[in-house]
C-alpha positions as MATLAB code, in Angstrom:
seq = 'SADVIPDRRAAGLTETVANAAAGALPLIPVVQVPNLNRALDSLKQAGFWIYGLDHRASQLYSGTDFTNPAAIVLGGEGHGLHDLTRRHCDFLLRIPMAGQVASLNVSVAAGIVLFDWRRRQPPIA';
ca = [
      -6.321   -6.328   -6.086;
      -4.811   -4.847   -2.955;
      -2.895   -5.853    0.138;
      -4.756   -5.111    3.363;
      -2.575   -5.129    6.452;
      -3.295   -4.195   10.056;
      -1.716   -1.067   11.538;
      -0.389   -3.090   14.473;
       1.309   -6.463   14.779;
       2.354   -6.523   11.121;
       5.476   -5.519    9.259;
       5.326   -1.844    8.377;
       6.005   -0.448    4.936;
       9.715    0.041    5.492;
      12.627    0.266    3.088;
      13.386   -3.387    3.864;
       9.840   -4.371    2.866;
      10.131   -2.330   -0.336;
      13.413   -4.068   -1.214;
      11.921   -7.504   -0.501;
       9.000   -6.668   -2.804;
      11.502   -6.473   -5.678;
       9.894   -3.429   -7.274;
       6.287   -4.635   -7.012;
       5.293   -2.379   -4.080;
       4.246    0.582   -6.285;
       2.168   -1.762   -8.472;
      -0.103   -3.141   -5.743;
      -2.207   -0.849   -3.551;
      -1.525   -1.345    0.153;
      -4.247   -0.441    2.636;
      -3.389   -0.273    6.335;
      -6.432   -0.737    8.582;
      -6.821   -0.172   12.327;
      -8.933   -3.322   12.732;
      -8.493   -6.273   10.370;
     -11.689   -8.032   11.444;
     -13.803   -4.947   10.725;
     -12.103   -4.705    7.333;
     -13.031   -8.344    6.666;
     -16.643   -7.572    7.621;
     -16.635   -4.651    5.167;
     -15.280   -6.891    2.424;
     -18.033   -9.440    3.148;
     -20.660   -6.700    2.877;
     -19.135   -5.770   -0.498;
     -19.629   -9.349   -1.742;
     -16.219  -10.879   -1.074;
     -15.722  -14.416    0.216;
     -13.080  -14.548    2.943;
     -10.613  -17.451    2.741;
      -8.163  -18.003    5.592;
      -5.031  -20.106    5.162;
      -4.571  -22.418    8.128;
      -2.466  -25.578    8.296;
      -5.147  -27.179   10.539;
      -7.967  -26.733    7.999;
      -9.547  -29.804    6.435;
     -10.271  -28.231    3.021;
      -7.436  -27.999    0.486;
      -6.953  -24.664   -1.275;
      -6.532  -26.470   -4.607;
     -10.135  -27.688   -4.553;
     -11.538  -24.222   -3.909;
     -13.605  -22.335   -6.470;
     -12.250  -18.780   -6.463;
     -14.710  -17.454   -9.079;
     -16.406  -15.043   -6.654;
     -14.561  -11.960   -5.398;
     -12.102  -13.292   -2.834;
      -9.981  -12.057    0.034;
      -7.237  -14.421    1.146;
      -6.136  -13.995    4.768;
      -2.700  -15.079    5.946;
      -1.622  -15.400    9.552;
       1.604  -14.286   11.119;
       4.811  -16.284   11.273;
       4.703  -18.845   14.058;
       1.179  -18.368   15.375;
      -0.884  -18.304   12.184;
      -4.371  -16.799   12.158;
      -5.740  -15.382   15.386;
      -8.895  -17.170   16.584;
     -11.087  -14.092   16.035;
      -9.776  -13.689   12.497;
     -10.416  -17.399   11.835;
     -14.051  -16.860   12.851;
     -14.365  -14.019   10.321;
     -13.344  -16.344    7.477;
     -16.024  -17.993    5.352;
     -13.638  -20.853    4.568;
     -10.407  -22.154    6.068;
      -8.002  -23.703    3.578;
      -4.710  -25.518    3.802;
      -1.831  -26.299    1.510;
      -1.149  -30.051    1.389;
       2.142  -30.898    3.050;
       4.230  -34.063    2.889;
       6.387  -35.398    5.664;
       6.699  -33.893    9.112;
       6.582  -30.209    8.130;
       3.202  -28.838    9.242;
       3.303  -25.376    7.701;
       5.221  -23.047    5.414;
       6.750  -19.612    5.745;
       3.913  -17.105    5.222;
       5.488  -15.610    2.087;
       5.884  -19.060    0.508;
       2.280  -19.968    1.373;
       1.090  -16.671   -0.111;
       3.063  -17.261   -3.298;
       1.635  -20.744   -3.795;
      -1.996  -19.818   -3.230;
      -1.931  -16.436   -4.993;
      -0.224  -17.930   -8.048;
      -2.897  -20.614   -8.288;
      -5.682  -18.077   -7.682;
      -4.362  -15.775  -10.430;
      -3.880  -18.707  -12.822;
      -7.601  -19.422  -12.585;
      -8.677  -15.845  -13.343;
      -9.602  -14.649  -16.828;
      -6.624  -13.309  -18.804;
      -5.847   -9.625  -18.381;
      -6.297   -7.782  -21.672;
];
């Protein structure tokens, strides 16, 4: 597991980010890349399926089989996934929402989907 973040247009690895990570930052490798879409292409070539979270997607994340190596792509606050990044995804998934709220804060969305993804993985010895 690793976090892959773009060099530009993303929160940097600042002291504030480290504090928000509540001590988990040293436990998860973070890779900063100059071009996210090229990084997604490299992951595809390595056998990963690319799943993008998008509130407009028709497929629910909860019905997704995450048994193959997976990369889960999250968009930025407010604007979501860029169109080019959406096109690099093999699947677009959404979290079901009730009421008039269309989307969640990106950290909340990540927590929901990553928890469910990890729950489905084999136990760590």
